[in-house]
C-alpha positions in Angstrom: -5.4 13.2 35.9 -9.1 13.3 34.9 -10.7 10.5 33.0 -11.0 12.8 29.9 -7.3 13.6 30.0 -6.4 10.0 30.5 -8.5 9.1 27.5 -6.8 11.8 25.4 -3.4 10.5 26.3 -4.4 6.9 25.5 -5.8 8.0 22.1 -2.7 9.9 21.2 -0.5 7.0 22.1 -2.6 4.7 20.0 -2.9 7.0 16.9 -0.1 5.3 14.9 -1.7 1.9 15.4 -5.1 3.3 14.3 -3.6 5.1 11.3 -1.9 1.9 10.3 -5.2 0.0 10.5 -7.0 2.7 8.5 -4.2 2.7 5.8 -4.5 -1.1 5.4 -8.3 -0.8 5.1 -8.4 2.3 2.9 -5.1 2.4 0.9 -5.0 6.2 1.2 -3.1 8.3 3.7 -5.7 11.2 3.6 -8.6 8.8 4.0 -6.7 7.1 6.9 -6.3 10.5 8.6 -10.0 11.2 8.1 -10.8 7.8 9.6 -8.6 8.4 12.7 -10.2 11.8 13.1 -13.7 10.3 12.9 -12.7 7.6 15.4 -11.7 10.4 17.8 -15.0 12.2 17.3 -17.0 9.0 17.7 -15.1 7.8 20.8 -15.0 11.1 22.6 -18.8 11.1 22.7 -18.9 7.9 24.7 -18.4 7.3 28.4 -15.3 5.0 28.5 -15.1 4.7 32.2 -16.3 1.0 32.0 -14.1 0.1 29.1 -11.5 -2.5 30.3 -9.3 -2.6 27.3 -9.2 0.8 25.7 -6.7 -0.2 23.0 -9.0 -3.0 21.7 -12.1 -0.8 22.0 -10.6 2.0 20.0 -9.4 -0.5 17.4 -13.0 -1.7 17.2 -14.3 1.9 16.8 -11.7 2.6 14.1 -12.6 -0.6 12.3 -16.2 0.3 12.2 -15.4 3.8 10.9 -13.3 2.3 8.1 -16.0 -0.2 7.2 -18.5 2.6 6.8 -16.1 4.5 4.6 -15.4 1.4 2.4 -19.1 0.7 2.0 -19.8 4.3 1.0 -17.2 4.4 -1.8 -18.2 4.2 -5.4 -18.5 0.8 -7.0 -15.3 1.5 -9.1 -13.3 1.4 -5.8 -14.7 -2.0 -4.7 -14.0 -4.2 -7.8 -13.4 -7.8 -7.3 -9.9 -9.2 -7.5 -10.6 -11.0 -10.8 -12.2 -7.9 -12.4 -9.5 -5.6 -11.2 -6.8 -7.8 -12.7 -8.6 -8.1 -16.0 -9.5 -4.5 -16.7 -7.8 -1.1 -16.8 -10.9 0.9 -15.7 -10.8 1.8 -12.0 -7.2 0.8 -11.4 -5.8 2.5 -8.3 -2.4 1.8 -6.9 -2.6 2.6 -3.2 -0.7 5.5 -1.6 2.9 4.6 -1.0 5.2 5.3 2.0 8.4 6.5 0.2 11.8 7.1 1.6 15.0 7.8 -0.3 17.9 5.3 -0.4 20.0 7.7 1.6 17.4 8.1 4.3 16.9 4.4 4.7 20.6 3.9 5.4 21.1 7.0 7.6 17.9 7.2 9.6 17.0 4.4 12.1 13.4 5.7 12.1 13.1 5.4 8.3 14.6 1.9 8.4 12.2 0.8 11.1 9.2 2.2 9.2 10.3 0.5 6.0 10.6 -2.8 7.8 7.1 -2.5 9.2 5.5 -1.4 5.9 2.9 -3.5 4.2 3.9 -4.1 0.5 1.9 -2.5 -2.3 1.3 -5.9 -3.8 -0.4 -6.9 -0.6 -2.4 -3.7 -0.4 -3.7 -4.2 -3.9 -5.0 -7.6 -2.9 -6.5 -6.1 0.2 -8.1 -3.3 -1.8 -9.8 -5.9 -4.0 -11.4 -7.8 -1.1 -15.0 -7.2 -0.2 -15.2 -4.7 2.7 -16.4 -7.3 5.2 -13.6 -9.7 4.2 -11.0 -7.0 4.5 -12.1 -5.9 7.9 -12.2 -9.4 9.3 -8.7 -10.2 7.9 -7.0 -7.0 8.9 -8.5 -6.8 12.4 -7.8 -10.5 13.2 -4.6 -11.4 11.4 -2.8 -8.0 11.7 -4.3 -6.5 14.9 -5.2 -9.7 16.8 -8.7 -8.7 17.5 -10.9 -11.6 18.6 -13.6 -12.8 16.2 -16.3 -12.1 18.9 -15.4 -8.4 18.6 -15.2 -8.4 14.8 -18.6 -10.2 14.6 -20.2 -7.3 16.6 -18.8 -4.7 14.0 -20.1 -6.8 11.1 -23.3 -7.8 12.8 -22.7 -11.5 12.0 -21.9 -14.5 14.1 -18.3 -15.2 15.2 -18.3 -18.2 13.0 -19.2 -16.1 10.0 -16.5 -13.5 10.9 -14.0 -16.4 11.0 -15.1 -17.6 7.6 -14.8 -14.1 6.1 -11.2 -13.8 7.4 -10.4 -17.3 6.1 -11.7 -16.4 2.6 -9.6 -13.2 2.7 -6.6 -15.1 3.8 -6.8 -17.4 0.9 -6.8 -14.5 -1.5 -4.1 -12.6 0.3 -1.8 -15.6 -0.1 -1.7 -14.8 -3.9 0.2 -11.6 -3.1 4.0 -12.2 -3.6 6.1 -11.5 -0.6 9.2 -9.4 -1.3 12.6 -10.9 -0.9 13.8 -10.1 2.7 17.3 -9.4 1.3 17.3 -5.7 0.4 20.5 -6.0 -1.5 19.1 -8.7 -3.8 16.0 -6.5 -4.3 18.1 -3.5 -5.3 20.3 -5.7 -7.5 17.3 -6.8 -9.5 16.0 -3.3 -9.9 19.5 -2.1 -11.0 19.7 -4.9 -13.5 16.3 -3.9 -14.9 17.3 -0.3 -15.5 20.8 -1.2 -16.8 19.3 -3.5 -19.4 16.8 -0.9 -20.4 19.5 1.7 -20.7 21.7 -0.5 -22.8 18.9 -1.7 -25.0 19.5 -5.3 -23.9 16.1 -7.0 -24.4 17.4 -10.4 -23.5 18.8 -9.1 -20.2 15.5 -7.5 -19.4 13.7 -10.8 -20.0 16.1 -12.6 -17.6 15.2 -10.3 -14.7 11.4 -10.5 -15.2 9.3 -13.4 -14.0 7.3 -15.3 -16.7 4.1 -14.1 -15.1 5.3 -10.6 -14.3 2.7 -7.9 -14.1 3.0 -4.1 -14.3 0.1 -2.0 -12.9 0.2 1.8 -13.5 -2.1 4.4 -12.1 -2.0 7.8 -13.8 -5.0 9.3 -12.0 -7.4 11.7 -13.7 -4.7 14.1 -14.9 -2.6 11.4 -16.7 -5.2 8.8 -17.6 -3.1 7.6 -20.6 -0.6 6.2 -18.1 -3.2 4.0 -16.5 -2.8 0.4 -17.6 -2.1 -3.2 -16.7 0.6 -4.9 -18.7 1.3 -8.6 -18.4 4.2 -10.7 -19.4 8.0 -10.1 -19.7 8.0 -9.3 -23.4 5.4 -6.6 -23.1 6.9 -5.1 -20.1 10.4 -5.3 -21.5 9.2 -3.4 -24.6 7.8 -0.7 -22.5 11.0 -0.5 -20.5 13.0 0.1 -23.6 10.8 3.1 -24.4 11.5 5.1 -21.2 15.3 5.0 -21.3 15.2 8.8 -21.6 14.1 8.9 -18.0 17.3 7.3 -16.8 19.1 10.6 -15.9 16.1 11.4 -13.6 16.1 8.2 -11.7 16.5 8.3 -7.9 16.7 5.2 -5.8 13.9 4.9 -3.2 12.2 2.4 -0.9 8.5 2.1 -1.4 6.5 0.5 1.4 9.8 -1.3 2.3 10.5 -2.6 -1.1 13.1 -1.5 -3.7 11.9 1.1 -6.1 12.7 4.3 -7.9 11.4 7.8 -8.2 11.6 9.5 -11.6 11.8 13.3 -11.0 12.4 15.5 -14.0 13.3 19.2 -14.3 9.6 20.1 -14.1 8.6 17.8 -11.3 7.9 14.2 -10.5 7.0 11.9 -13.3 6.5 8.5 -11.6 7.3 6.2 -8.7 8.0 2.6 -9.5 7.8 -0.1 -6.8 9.3 -3.5 -7.6 8.3 -6.8 -5.9 11.4 -9.0 -6.2 11.3 -12.7 -5.3 14.4 -14.8 -5.5 16.2 -12.2 -7.5 13.4 -11.9 -10.1 10.9 -9.1 -10.6 7.4 -10.5 -10.2 5.3 -7.2 -10.0 5.8 -3.6 -10.7 3.5 -0.9 -9.3 3.6 2.5 -10.8 2.2 5.7 -9.5 2.2 8.3 -12.3 -0.6 10.5 -10.9 0.8 14.1 -10.6 -1.9 14.9 -8.2 -0.5 12.4 -5.7 3.3 12.3 -6.5 4.2 15.7 -5.0 2.3 14.8 -1.8 3.8 11.4 -1.5 7.5 12.1 -2.3 9.8 13.3 0.5 11.7 16.6 0.0 15.0 14.8 -0.6 13.6 13.0 -3.6 11.8 16.0 -5.0 15.0 18.0 -4.9 15.4 21.4 -6.7 12.8 21.9 -9.3 
C-alpha cells in the first residue's frame, strides 16, 4: 500500500469524526460537508509521511478550516448569546438530525446515532459563542485535542486557549440537558399536544417550565414564523392556535430528543424539538423553513405528498 493510499484510507475512516466536528462548529450539514471537503483538499497537498498521529493532525486541519469558515460568516451569524436571546433578527435554529419514531425503535444504527447526537439547545449555545471559544471548547472537551495543538490553530498561548475553553464551558452549562429517559421525554411531548388539542390551557401550563422558551426559525421564505417566545402563558397561547395541525403530526426524534414533524398534504410545515427535563418542557426549537425541511426530513416522515 502506497503512502497516498494509506492516507486516503485513514481519511475515509476518519470522515464521520471530522463531519461531527464540523457540524458542532458550523451547525449546518451542508457547511460541515464543505468543511470536510476543504480539509481533504488542504491535507492532500501536504507530505504526511512525518505525521505521527494522523487522526489528531486531521482533526487540527478540520478545526482550522471550520474556524476560517466561522470568521468569514456575516455578523448576523455570529451574534453574542445575550443578543441572540434578546432579539428575533438573525435567529437560526441549527440543522437537525431527524429520525422517525419507528426508525428509532427498529434500526440499531438510528438508535445509536440518536444517542450520540448533540442536542439542539446545546448547538444553539455553541452557535452563540465567539469562534475562538467554540473551537477551543469543541476540540478540547469533545475531541480531546491538547491545548498545545489548539493554541497553534488560534495562534495564542496554550494558557489562552485553556481560558477560551473555560469561558465557553461556563456558557455551555446554561444549555439544558435532556432527560435521559426517552419515555419521559415522549410523555411530556404527548401531554403538550393532548392539552393543546383539548384546549386545556391549565394542562399546558403544567407541562411547561416557568422559564420555558420557544425559538422558531422560518428562514427567508417564511420570515413571519421567525420568533422567540418566552414564558409558559405565551407559549401555551400559541399552542392553542395550531391545533389544526394535530392530524399531520408525526412523532420523531430530533438530535436524540423527543419531537414531532408536522407534514401536511402539500409538504412539511415544521419540525419541533423539545428539551424535556424532569418531565417538564424547558425549551422548544422549531424549524419552519421550507427550504430546509424537505432536505432534513427522512422519507418515512415526508410520506406521500
